[in-house]
C-alpha positions, 0 to 999 in steps of 0.5 A: 430107198431103192424100194422107194425109187422102184416104187416112184418109177413104177407108179409114174409109168403106170400113170401113162398107161390107159385103164386097160393097161393099168388093170392088166399090170395090176391084176397080174402083179396081185395075181401072182402074188396071190398064186404064189402064196397059196399054190404048192409050187410057188412059181407054177402058181405065180405064173398061173395067177399072174396070167389070170390076173392080168386077163381079168384086170384087162377086162375089168379096166377095159369096161371103164372105157367104153367107146374109147379106142387108143390108136398108136402111131409113129409113137404117139398115142391118140384116143378116138371113137371106137369103129362101130361094132367094136 
């Protein structure tokens, strides 16, 4: 039951994120799991795999948000066009 509740909480939290944030989270978790499984040292593999996965996931997620930038001010999130050249 604890596992189900944990998954529900994490899924709900990810639902409020942008594509970039979701990509970084999913990529980081997947990279850490794969890195721990294939590396000689599971801890080092998880750290390196998580970092690489998070960066790759963020880049892929960012590509799915063309021309949209998210701004945070006073606890609120605003979505607007990105400045020219961004």
